[in-house]
HTML snippet that shows the backbone in 3Dmol.js (N, CA, C, O; Angstrom):
<script src="https://3Dmol.org/build/3Dmol-min.js"></script>
<div id="view" style="width:600px;height:400px;position:relative"></div>
<script>
const pdb = `
ATOM      1  N   UNK A   1     -54.932   1.403 -57.194  1.00  0.00           N
ATOM      2  CA  UNK A   1     -55.811   0.358 -57.105  1.00  0.00           C
ATOM      3  C   UNK A   1     -57.231   0.626 -55.886  1.00  0.00           C
ATOM      4  O   UNK A   1     -57.226   1.250 -54.825  1.00  0.00           O
ATOM      5  N   UNK A   2     -58.159  -0.001 -56.457  1.00  0.00           N
ATOM      6  CA  UNK A   2     -59.515   0.380 -55.782  1.00  0.00           C
ATOM      7  C   UNK A   2     -59.348  -0.608 -54.409  1.00  0.00           C
ATOM      8  O   UNK A   2     -58.518  -1.517 -54.398  1.00  0.00           O
ATOM      9  N   UNK A   3     -60.154  -0.347 -53.357  1.00  0.00           N
ATOM     10  CA  UNK A   3     -60.366  -1.479 -52.339  1.00  0.00           C
ATOM     11  C   UNK A   3     -61.463  -2.231 -52.655  1.00  0.00           C
ATOM     12  O   UNK A   3     -62.581  -1.719 -52.703  1.00  0.00           O
ATOM     13  N   UNK A   4     -61.256  -3.456 -52.887  1.00  0.00           N
ATOM     14  CA  UNK A   4     -62.491  -4.600 -53.056  1.00  0.00           C
ATOM     15  C   UNK A   4     -62.767  -5.219 -51.900  1.00  0.00           C
ATOM     16  O   UNK A   4     -61.848  -5.885 -51.422  1.00  0.00           O
ATOM     17  N   UNK A   5     -63.798  -5.179 -51.315  1.00  0.00           N
ATOM     18  CA  UNK A   5     -64.060  -6.181 -50.180  1.00  0.00           C
ATOM     19  C   UNK A   5     -64.829  -7.515 -50.475  1.00  0.00           C
ATOM     20  O   UNK A   5     -65.762  -7.741 -51.245  1.00  0.00           O
ATOM     21  N   UNK A   6     -64.166  -8.286 -49.655  1.00  0.00           N
ATOM     22  CA  UNK A   6     -64.666 -10.009 -50.222  1.00  0.00           C
ATOM     23  C   UNK A   6     -65.946 -10.126 -49.161  1.00  0.00           C
ATOM     24  O   UNK A   6     -65.950  -9.704 -48.004  1.00  0.00           O
ATOM     25  N   UNK A   7     -67.006 -10.792 -49.835  1.00  0.00           N
ATOM     26  CA  UNK A   7     -68.030 -11.014 -49.403  1.00  0.00           C
ATOM     27  C   UNK A   7     -67.774 -12.279 -48.407  1.00  0.00           C
ATOM     28  O   UNK A   7     -67.257 -13.339 -48.760  1.00  0.00           O
ATOM     29  N   UNK A   8     -68.143 -12.027 -47.356  1.00  0.00           N
ATOM     30  CA  UNK A   8     -67.922 -12.965 -46.069  1.00  0.00           C
ATOM     31  C   UNK A   8     -68.880 -13.764 -45.672  1.00  0.00           C
ATOM     32  O   UNK A   8     -69.912 -13.099 -45.764  1.00  0.00           O
ATOM     33  N   UNK A   9     -69.212 -15.167 -45.152  1.00  0.00           N
ATOM     34  CA  UNK A   9     -70.213 -15.625 -45.094  1.00  0.00           C
ATOM     35  C   UNK A   9     -70.958 -15.268 -43.777  1.00  0.00           C
ATOM     36  O   UNK A   9     -70.295 -14.795 -42.854  1.00  0.00           O
ATOM     37  N   UNK A  10     -72.370 -15.476 -43.623  1.00  0.00           N
ATOM     38  CA  UNK A  10     -72.904 -15.048 -42.711  1.00  0.00           C
ATOM     39  C   UNK A  10     -72.781 -15.502 -41.244  1.00  0.00           C
ATOM     40  O   UNK A  10     -73.221 -14.901 -40.264  1.00  0.00           O
ATOM     41  N   UNK A  11     -71.934 -16.967 -41.268  1.00  0.00           N
ATOM     42  CA  UNK A  11     -71.412 -17.573 -40.113  1.00  0.00           C
ATOM     43  C   UNK A  11     -70.378 -16.547 -39.498  1.00  0.00           C
ATOM     44  O   UNK A  11     -70.245 -16.530 -38.274  1.00  0.00           O
ATOM     45  N   UNK A  12     -69.739 -15.804 -40.189  1.00  0.00           N
ATOM     46  CA  UNK A  12     -68.490 -14.917 -39.799  1.00  0.00           C
ATOM     47  C   UNK A  12     -69.238 -13.644 -38.674  1.00  0.00           C
ATOM     48  O   UNK A  12     -68.686 -13.203 -37.666  1.00  0.00           O
ATOM     49  N   UNK A  13     -70.077 -13.401 -38.990  1.00  0.00           N
ATOM     50  CA  UNK A  13     -71.005 -12.345 -38.239  1.00  0.00           C
ATOM     51  C   UNK A  13     -71.505 -13.109 -36.729  1.00  0.00           C
ATOM     52  O   UNK A  13     -71.533 -12.525 -35.646  1.00  0.00           O
ATOM     53  N   UNK A  14     -71.814 -14.289 -36.919  1.00  0.00           N
ATOM     54  CA  UNK A  14     -72.621 -14.971 -35.912  1.00  0.00           C
ATOM     55  C   UNK A  14     -71.222 -15.250 -34.906  1.00  0.00           C
ATOM     56  O   UNK A  14     -71.290 -14.824 -33.753  1.00  0.00           O
ATOM     57  N   UNK A  15     -70.225 -15.815 -35.257  1.00  0.00           N
ATOM     58  CA  UNK A  15     -68.853 -16.327 -34.490  1.00  0.00           C
ATOM     59  C   UNK A  15     -68.759 -15.141 -33.875  1.00  0.00           C
ATOM     60  O   UNK A  15     -68.792 -15.116 -32.644  1.00  0.00           O
ATOM     61  N   UNK A  16     -68.612 -13.826 -34.699  1.00  0.00           N
ATOM     62  CA  UNK A  16     -68.119 -12.751 -33.847  1.00  0.00           C
ATOM     63  C   UNK A  16     -69.104 -12.287 -32.624  1.00  0.00           C
ATOM     64  O   UNK A  16     -68.616 -11.948 -31.546  1.00  0.00           O
ATOM     65  N   UNK A  17     -70.260 -12.289 -32.810  1.00  0.00           N
ATOM     66  CA  UNK A  17     -71.307 -11.836 -31.983  1.00  0.00           C
ATOM     67  C   UNK A  17     -71.206 -12.887 -30.708  1.00  0.00           C
ATOM     68  O   UNK A  17     -71.235 -12.401 -29.577  1.00  0.00           O
ATOM     69  N   UNK A  18     -71.090 -14.280 -30.869  1.00  0.00           N
ATOM     70  CA  UNK A  18     -71.397 -14.980 -29.884  1.00  0.00           C
ATOM     71  C   UNK A  18     -69.919 -15.024 -29.323  1.00  0.00           C
ATOM     72  O   UNK A  18     -69.786 -14.972 -28.101  1.00  0.00           O
ATOM     73  N   UNK A  19     -69.018 -15.097 -29.972  1.00  0.00           N
ATOM     74  CA  UNK A  19     -67.560 -15.126 -29.285  1.00  0.00           C
ATOM     75  C   UNK A  19     -67.287 -13.904 -28.615  1.00  0.00           C
ATOM     76  O   UNK A  19     -66.525 -14.004 -27.654  1.00  0.00           O
ATOM     77  N   UNK A  20     -67.719 -12.788 -28.884  1.00  0.00           N
ATOM     78  CA  UNK A  20     -67.662 -11.685 -27.839  1.00  0.00           C
ATOM     79  C   UNK A  20     -68.110 -11.884 -26.528  1.00  0.00           C
ATOM     80  O   UNK A  20     -67.422 -11.673 -25.529  1.00  0.00           O
ATOM     81  N   UNK A  21     -69.379 -12.330 -26.531  1.00  0.00           N
ATOM     82  CA  UNK A  21     -70.202 -12.441 -25.324  1.00  0.00           C
ATOM     83  C   UNK A  21     -69.510 -13.436 -24.559  1.00  0.00           C
ATOM     84  O   UNK A  21     -69.324 -13.249 -23.356  1.00  0.00           O
ATOM     85  N   UNK A  22     -68.993 -14.782 -25.307  1.00  0.00           N
ATOM     86  CA  UNK A  22     -68.394 -15.627 -24.102  1.00  0.00           C
ATOM     87  C   UNK A  22     -66.998 -14.896 -23.876  1.00  0.00           C
ATOM     88  O   UNK A  22     -66.828 -14.710 -22.671  1.00  0.00           O
ATOM     89  N   UNK A  23     -66.053 -14.470 -24.574  1.00  0.00           N
ATOM     90  CA  UNK A  23     -65.353 -13.778 -24.167  1.00  0.00           C
ATOM     91  C   UNK A  23     -65.275 -12.960 -22.684  1.00  0.00           C
ATOM     92  O   UNK A  23     -64.521 -13.030 -21.713  1.00  0.00           O
ATOM     93  N   UNK A  24     -66.464 -12.146 -23.035  1.00  0.00           N
ATOM     94  CA  UNK A  24     -66.849 -10.974 -21.880  1.00  0.00           C
ATOM     95  C   UNK A  24     -67.328 -11.914 -20.656  1.00  0.00           C
ATOM     96  O   UNK A  24     -66.768 -11.835 -19.563  1.00  0.00           O
ATOM     97  N   UNK A  25     -68.448 -12.852 -20.911  1.00  0.00           N
ATOM     98  CA  UNK A  25     -68.941 -13.264 -19.550  1.00  0.00           C
ATOM     99  C   UNK A  25     -68.300 -14.505 -19.047  1.00  0.00           C
ATOM    100  O   UNK A  25     -68.790 -14.900 -17.989  1.00  0.00           O
ATOM    101  N   UNK A  26     -67.181 -15.336 -19.603  1.00  0.00           N
ATOM    102  CA  UNK A  26     -66.646 -16.336 -19.349  1.00  0.00           C
ATOM    103  C   UNK A  26     -65.208 -15.805 -18.998  1.00  0.00           C
ATOM    104  O   UNK A  26     -64.780 -15.679 -17.850  1.00  0.00           O
ATOM    105  N   UNK A  27     -64.647 -15.564 -19.948  1.00  0.00           N
ATOM    106  CA  UNK A  27     -62.967 -15.326 -19.720  1.00  0.00           C
ATOM    107  C   UNK A  27     -62.948 -14.157 -18.877  1.00  0.00           C
ATOM    108  O   UNK A  27     -62.547 -14.228 -17.715  1.00  0.00           O
ATOM    109  N   UNK A  28     -63.525 -12.651 -19.607  1.00  0.00           N
ATOM    110  CA  UNK A  28     -63.160 -11.787 -18.787  1.00  0.00           C
ATOM    111  C   UNK A  28     -63.739 -11.370 -17.424  1.00  0.00           C
ATOM    112  O   UNK A  28     -63.110 -10.787 -16.542  1.00  0.00           O
ATOM    113  N   UNK A  29     -65.001 -11.744 -17.378  1.00  0.00           N
ATOM    114  CA  UNK A  29     -65.673 -11.756 -15.929  1.00  0.00           C
ATOM    115  C   UNK A  29     -65.662 -12.683 -15.238  1.00  0.00           C
ATOM    116  O   UNK A  29     -65.427 -12.289 -14.096  1.00  0.00           O
ATOM    117  N   UNK A  30     -65.844 -14.229 -15.283  1.00  0.00           N
ATOM    118  CA  UNK A  30     -65.983 -15.193 -14.646  1.00  0.00           C
ATOM    119  C   UNK A  30     -64.765 -15.564 -14.356  1.00  0.00           C
ATOM    120  O   UNK A  30     -64.614 -15.581 -13.135  1.00  0.00           O
ATOM    121  N   UNK A  31     -63.907 -15.842 -14.886  1.00  0.00           N
ATOM    122  CA  UNK A  31     -62.540 -16.333 -14.831  1.00  0.00           C
ATOM    123  C   UNK A  31     -61.398 -15.667 -14.343  1.00  0.00           C
ATOM    124  O   UNK A  31     -60.395 -16.237 -13.913  1.00  0.00           O
ATOM    125  N   UNK A  32     -61.630 -14.017 -14.443  1.00  0.00           N
ATOM    126  CA  UNK A  32     -60.977 -13.109 -14.208  1.00  0.00           C
ATOM    127  C   UNK A  32     -59.490 -12.833 -15.050  1.00  0.00           C
ATOM    128  O   UNK A  32     -58.632 -12.014 -14.722  1.00  0.00           O
ATOM    129  N   UNK A  33     -59.458 -13.638 -16.070  1.00  0.00           N
ATOM    130  CA  UNK A  33     -58.400 -13.192 -17.102  1.00  0.00           C
ATOM    131  C   UNK A  33     -58.574 -11.983 -17.958  1.00  0.00           C
ATOM    132  O   UNK A  33     -59.171 -12.030 -19.033  1.00  0.00           O
ATOM    133  N   UNK A  34     -58.068 -10.948 -17.488  1.00  0.00           N
ATOM    134  CA  UNK A  34     -58.667  -9.801 -17.731  1.00  0.00           C
ATOM    135  C   UNK A  34     -57.796  -9.344 -19.181  1.00  0.00           C
ATOM    136  O   UNK A  34     -58.296  -8.806 -20.170  1.00  0.00           O
ATOM    137  N   UNK A  35     -56.475  -9.696 -19.001  1.00  0.00           N
ATOM    138  CA  UNK A  35     -55.796  -9.490 -20.493  1.00  0.00           C
ATOM    139  C   UNK A  35     -56.342 -10.575 -21.564  1.00  0.00           C
ATOM    140  O   UNK A  35     -56.747 -10.185 -22.658  1.00  0.00           O
ATOM    141  N   UNK A  36     -56.341 -11.669 -21.290  1.00  0.00           N
ATOM    142  CA  UNK A  36     -57.078 -12.643 -22.293  1.00  0.00           C
ATOM    143  C   UNK A  36     -58.246 -12.183 -22.817  1.00  0.00           C
ATOM    144  O   UNK A  36     -58.447 -12.206 -24.031  1.00  0.00           O
ATOM    145  N   UNK A  37     -59.199 -11.684 -21.874  1.00  0.00           N
ATOM    146  CA  UNK A  37     -60.411 -11.593 -21.988  1.00  0.00           C
ATOM    147  C   UNK A  37     -60.601 -10.243 -22.863  1.00  0.00           C
ATOM    148  O   UNK A  37     -61.501 -10.031 -23.675  1.00  0.00           O
ATOM    149  N   UNK A  38     -59.607  -9.437 -22.525  1.00  0.00           N
ATOM    150  CA  UNK A  38     -59.727  -8.009 -23.481  1.00  0.00           C
ATOM    151  C   UNK A  38     -59.423  -8.496 -24.743  1.00  0.00           C
ATOM    152  O   UNK A  38     -60.285  -8.380 -25.614  1.00  0.00           O
ATOM    153  N   UNK A  39     -58.001  -9.197 -25.100  1.00  0.00           N
ATOM    154  CA  UNK A  39     -57.490  -9.625 -26.464  1.00  0.00           C
ATOM    155  C   UNK A  39     -58.748 -10.381 -27.244  1.00  0.00           C
ATOM    156  O   UNK A  39     -58.971 -10.213 -28.443  1.00  0.00           O
ATOM    157  N   UNK A  40     -59.481 -11.179 -26.438  1.00  0.00           N
ATOM    158  CA  UNK A  40     -60.552 -11.815 -27.433  1.00  0.00           C
ATOM    159  C   UNK A  40     -61.527 -11.052 -27.882  1.00  0.00           C
ATOM    160  O   UNK A  40     -62.019 -11.071 -29.011  1.00  0.00           O
ATOM    161  N   UNK A  41     -61.850 -10.264 -26.835  1.00  0.00           N
ATOM    162  CA  UNK A  41     -63.087  -9.311 -26.855  1.00  0.00           C
ATOM    163  C   UNK A  41     -62.671  -8.235 -28.310  1.00  0.00           C
ATOM    164  O   UNK A  41     -63.442  -7.745 -29.135  1.00  0.00           O
ATOM    165  N   UNK A  42     -61.181  -8.129 -28.211  1.00  0.00           N
ATOM    166  CA  UNK A  42     -60.754  -7.096 -29.228  1.00  0.00           C
ATOM    167  C   UNK A  42     -60.721  -7.749 -30.554  1.00  0.00           C
ATOM    168  O   UNK A  42     -60.969  -7.065 -31.548  1.00  0.00           O
ATOM    169  N   UNK A  43     -60.460  -8.914 -30.659  1.00  0.00           N
ATOM    170  CA  UNK A  43     -60.193  -9.725 -32.100  1.00  0.00           C
ATOM    171  C   UNK A  43     -61.998  -9.973 -32.407  1.00  0.00           C
ATOM    172  O   UNK A  43     -62.460  -9.787 -33.533  1.00  0.00           O
ATOM    173  N   UNK A  44     -62.798 -10.375 -31.324  1.00  0.00           N
ATOM    174  CA  UNK A  44     -64.218 -10.384 -31.988  1.00  0.00           C
ATOM    175  C   UNK A  44     -64.851  -9.157 -32.456  1.00  0.00           C
ATOM    176  O   UNK A  44     -65.757  -9.273 -33.281  1.00  0.00           O
ATOM    177  N   UNK A  45     -64.514  -8.020 -32.059  1.00  0.00           N
ATOM    178  CA  UNK A  45     -64.825  -6.707 -32.476  1.00  0.00           C
ATOM    179  C   UNK A  45     -64.282  -6.444 -33.612  1.00  0.00           C
ATOM    180  O   UNK A  45     -64.913  -5.791 -34.443  1.00  0.00           O
ATOM    181  N   UNK A  46     -62.964  -6.917 -33.875  1.00  0.00           N
ATOM    182  CA  UNK A  46     -62.347  -6.697 -35.312  1.00  0.00           C
ATOM    183  C   UNK A  46     -62.965  -7.233 -36.461  1.00  0.00           C
ATOM    184  O   UNK A  46     -62.939  -6.692 -37.566  1.00  0.00           O
ATOM    185  N   UNK A  47     -63.707  -8.658 -36.104  1.00  0.00           N
ATOM    186  CA  UNK A  47     -64.359  -9.556 -36.957  1.00  0.00           C
ATOM    187  C   UNK A  47     -65.656  -9.204 -37.026  1.00  0.00           C
ATOM    188  O   UNK A  47     -66.310  -9.613 -37.985  1.00  0.00           O
ATOM    189  N   UNK A  48     -66.197  -8.483 -36.151  1.00  0.00           N
ATOM    190  CA  UNK A  48     -67.373  -7.716 -36.624  1.00  0.00           C
ATOM    191  C   UNK A  48     -67.453  -6.707 -37.551  1.00  0.00           C
ATOM    192  O   UNK A  48     -68.250  -6.597 -38.483  1.00  0.00           O
ATOM    193  N   UNK A  49     -66.386  -5.840 -37.151  1.00  0.00           N
ATOM    194  CA  UNK A  49     -66.285  -4.808 -38.406  1.00  0.00           C
ATOM    195  C   UNK A  49     -66.129  -5.145 -39.394  1.00  0.00           C
ATOM    196  O   UNK A  49     -66.747  -4.682 -40.353  1.00  0.00           O
ATOM    197  N   UNK A  50     -65.045  -6.276 -39.495  1.00  0.00           N
ATOM    198  CA  UNK A  50     -64.810  -6.783 -41.091  1.00  0.00           C
ATOM    199  C   UNK A  50     -66.155  -7.168 -41.706  1.00  0.00           C
ATOM    200  O   UNK A  50     -66.351  -6.830 -42.873  1.00  0.00           O
ATOM    201  N   UNK A  51     -67.336  -8.004 -40.884  1.00  0.00           N
ATOM    202  CA  UNK A  51     -68.277  -8.247 -41.508  1.00  0.00           C
ATOM    203  C   UNK A  51     -69.342  -7.203 -41.835  1.00  0.00           C
ATOM    204  O   UNK A  51     -70.177  -7.339 -42.729  1.00  0.00           O
ATOM    205  N   UNK A  52     -69.247  -6.274 -41.121  1.00  0.00           N
ATOM    206  CA  UNK A  52     -70.055  -4.835 -41.471  1.00  0.00           C
ATOM    207  C   UNK A  52     -69.346  -4.518 -42.902  1.00  0.00           C
ATOM    208  O   UNK A  52     -70.057  -4.564 -43.907  1.00  0.00           O
ATOM    209  N   UNK A  53     -68.245  -4.263 -42.999  1.00  0.00           N
ATOM    210  CA  UNK A  53     -67.416  -3.597 -43.994  1.00  0.00           C
ATOM    211  C   UNK A  53     -67.787  -4.461 -45.358  1.00  0.00           C
ATOM    212  O   UNK A  53     -68.055  -4.005 -46.470  1.00  0.00           O
ATOM    213  N   UNK A  54     -67.723  -5.820 -44.946  1.00  0.00           N
ATOM    214  CA  UNK A  54     -68.217  -6.940 -46.010  1.00  0.00           C
ATOM    215  C   UNK A  54     -69.300  -6.740 -46.576  1.00  0.00           C
ATOM    216  O   UNK A  54     -69.430  -6.820 -47.797  1.00  0.00           O
ATOM    217  N   UNK A  55     -70.269  -6.442 -45.741  1.00  0.00           N
ATOM    218  CA  UNK A  55     -71.881  -6.478 -45.745  1.00  0.00           C
ATOM    219  C   UNK A  55     -72.123  -5.144 -46.696  1.00  0.00           C
ATOM    220  O   UNK A  55     -72.822  -5.208 -47.708  1.00  0.00           O
ATOM    221  N   UNK A  56     -71.526  -4.029 -46.298  1.00  0.00           N
ATOM    222  CA  UNK A  56     -71.785  -2.806 -47.159  1.00  0.00           C
ATOM    223  C   UNK A  56     -70.843  -2.535 -48.400  1.00  0.00           C
ATOM    224  O   UNK A  56     -71.116  -1.643 -49.203  1.00  0.00           O
ATOM    225  N   UNK A  57     -69.970  -3.161 -48.500  1.00  0.00           N
ATOM    226  CA  UNK A  57     -68.827  -2.728 -49.653  1.00  0.00           C
ATOM    227  C   UNK A  57     -68.860  -4.165 -50.569  1.00  0.00           C
ATOM    228  O   UNK A  57     -68.535  -4.068 -51.752  1.00  0.00           O
ATOM    229  N   UNK A  58     -69.073  -4.887 -50.277  1.00  0.00           N
ATOM    230  CA  UNK A  58     -68.907  -6.450 -51.117  1.00  0.00           C
ATOM    231  C   UNK A  58     -69.413  -5.986 -52.494  1.00  0.00           C
ATOM    232  O   UNK A  58     -70.323  -5.184 -52.706  1.00  0.00           O
ATOM    233  N   UNK A  59     -68.522  -6.754 -53.545  1.00  0.00           N
ATOM    234  CA  UNK A  59     -69.124  -6.580 -54.897  1.00  0.00           C
ATOM    235  C   UNK A  59     -70.173  -7.589 -55.164  1.00  0.00           C
ATOM    236  O   UNK A  59     -70.201  -8.656 -54.552  1.00  0.00           O
ATOM    237  N   UNK A  60     -70.997  -7.279 -56.030  1.00  0.00           N
ATOM    238  CA  UNK A  60     -72.199  -7.679 -56.717  1.00  0.00           C
ATOM    239  C   UNK A  60     -72.009  -8.167 -58.200  1.00  0.00           C
ATOM    240  O   UNK A  60     -72.932  -8.626 -58.872  1.00  0.00           O
ATOM    241  N   UNK A  61     -70.612  -8.010 -58.674  1.00  0.00           N
ATOM    242  CA  UNK A  61     -70.400  -8.396 -60.241  1.00  0.00           C
ATOM    243  C   UNK A  61     -70.310  -9.931 -60.137  1.00  0.00           C
ATOM    244  O   UNK A  61     -69.735 -10.450 -59.181  1.00  0.00           O
ATOM    245  N   UNK A  62     -70.822 -10.587 -61.025  1.00  0.00           N
ATOM    246  CA  UNK A  62     -71.229 -12.077 -61.132  1.00  0.00           C
ATOM    247  C   UNK A  62     -69.580 -12.527 -61.341  1.00  0.00           C
ATOM    248  O   UNK A  62     -69.105 -13.250 -60.465  1.00  0.00           O
ATOM    249  N   UNK A  63     -68.712 -12.116 -62.474  1.00  0.00           N
ATOM    250  CA  UNK A  63     -67.279 -12.358 -62.531  1.00  0.00           C
ATOM    251  C   UNK A  63     -66.635 -12.357 -61.402  1.00  0.00           C
ATOM    252  O   UNK A  63     -65.840 -13.296 -61.357  1.00  0.00           O
ATOM    253  N   UNK A  64     -66.639 -11.512 -60.196  1.00  0.00           N
ATOM    254  CA  UNK A  64     -65.740 -11.684 -59.079  1.00  0.00           C
ATOM    255  C   UNK A  64     -66.708 -12.800 -58.186  1.00  0.00           C
ATOM    256  O   UNK A  64     -66.104 -13.758 -57.703  1.00  0.00           O
ATOM    257  N   UNK A  65     -67.748 -12.731 -58.025  1.00  0.00           N
ATOM    258  CA  UNK A  65     -68.356 -13.756 -57.223  1.00  0.00           C
ATOM    259  C   UNK A  65     -68.017 -15.143 -57.812  1.00  0.00           C
ATOM    260  O   UNK A  65     -67.797 -16.038 -56.996  1.00  0.00           O
ATOM    261  N   UNK A  66     -67.968 -15.346 -58.735  1.00  0.00           N
ATOM    262  CA  UNK A  66     -67.761 -16.742 -59.347  1.00  0.00           C
ATOM    263  C   UNK A  66     -66.119 -17.128 -58.934  1.00  0.00           C
ATOM    264  O   UNK A  66     -65.780 -18.245 -58.543  1.00  0.00           O
ATOM    265  N   UNK A  67     -65.399 -16.229 -59.069  1.00  0.00           N
ATOM    266  CA  UNK A  67     -63.891 -16.649 -58.463  1.00  0.00           C
ATOM    267  C   UNK A  67     -63.822 -16.646 -56.948  1.00  0.00           C
ATOM    268  O   UNK A  67     -62.953 -17.352 -56.438  1.00  0.00           O
ATOM    269  N   UNK A  68     -64.535 -16.023 -56.252  1.00  0.00           N
ATOM    270  CA  UNK A  68     -64.690 -16.197 -54.765  1.00  0.00           C
ATOM    271  C   UNK A  68     -65.372 -17.321 -54.329  1.00  0.00           C
ATOM    272  O   UNK A  68     -65.102 -17.730 -53.200  1.00  0.00           O
ATOM    273  N   UNK A  69     -66.258 -17.947 -55.040  1.00  0.00           N
ATOM    274  CA  UNK A  69     -67.217 -19.156 -54.531  1.00  0.00           C
ATOM    275  C   UNK A  69     -66.234 -20.454 -54.793  1.00  0.00           C
ATOM    276  O   UNK A  69     -66.049 -20.847 -55.945  1.00  0.00           O
ATOM    277  N   UNK A  70     -65.596 -21.118 -53.629  1.00  0.00           N
ATOM    278  CA  UNK A  70     -64.899 -22.073 -53.615  1.00  0.00           C
ATOM    279  C   UNK A  70     -65.669 -23.268 -53.926  1.00  0.00           C
ATOM    280  O   UNK A  70     -65.179 -24.204 -54.558  1.00  0.00           O
ATOM    281  N   UNK A  71     -67.004 -23.251 -53.444  1.00  0.00           N
ATOM    282  CA  UNK A  71     -67.636 -24.405 -53.433  1.00  0.00           C
ATOM    283  C   UNK A  71     -68.227 -24.838 -55.047  1.00  0.00           C
ATOM    284  O   UNK A  71     -68.751 -25.914 -55.336  1.00  0.00           O
ATOM    285  N   UNK A  72     -68.016 -23.851 -55.838  1.00  0.00           N
ATOM    286  CA  UNK A  72     -68.244 -24.166 -57.253  1.00  0.00           C
ATOM    287  C   UNK A  72     -67.212 -24.788 -58.095  1.00  0.00           C
ATOM    288  O   UNK A  72     -66.085 -24.514 -57.681  1.00  0.00           O
ATOM    289  N   UNK A  73     -67.223 -25.426 -58.988  1.00  0.00           N
ATOM    290  CA  UNK A  73     -66.382 -26.224 -59.843  1.00  0.00           C
ATOM    291  C   UNK A  73     -65.983 -25.158 -60.931  1.00  0.00           C
ATOM    292  O   UNK A  73     -66.903 -24.641 -61.566  1.00  0.00           O
ATOM    293  N   UNK A  74     -64.859 -24.838 -61.161  1.00  0.00           N
ATOM    294  CA  UNK A  74     -64.726 -24.082 -62.209  1.00  0.00           C
ATOM    295  C   UNK A  74     -64.590 -24.773 -63.689  1.00  0.00           C
ATOM    296  O   UNK A  74     -64.181 -25.917 -63.883  1.00  0.00           O
ATOM    297  N   UNK A  75     -64.936 -24.022 -64.501  1.00  0.00           N
ATOM    298  CA  UNK A  75     -64.856 -24.642 -65.837  1.00  0.00           C
ATOM    299  C   UNK A  75     -63.801 -24.618 -66.943  1.00  0.00           C
ATOM    300  O   UNK A  75     -63.989 -25.239 -67.990  1.00  0.00           O
TER     301      UNK A  75
END
`;
const viewer = $3Dmol.createViewer("view");
viewer.addModel(pdb, "pdb");
viewer.setStyle({}, {cartoon: {color: "spectrum"}});
viewer.zoomTo();
viewer.render();
</script>
């Protein structure tokens, strides 16, 4: 079975970038919660990597996109 990446919305990447900086500057650096800050930064790095994989490997087949599009009504 071949790997198929689902296309993620662009908000996913924006959230990962902003979340990483908030976790670093606010949680890790300012408040001094080093374990929580590192955990949040790791989470947002994983989100960013997922968005990059989705961007490079996402399918453009119209049939697959129709199934993934939840805002369109199925007929």
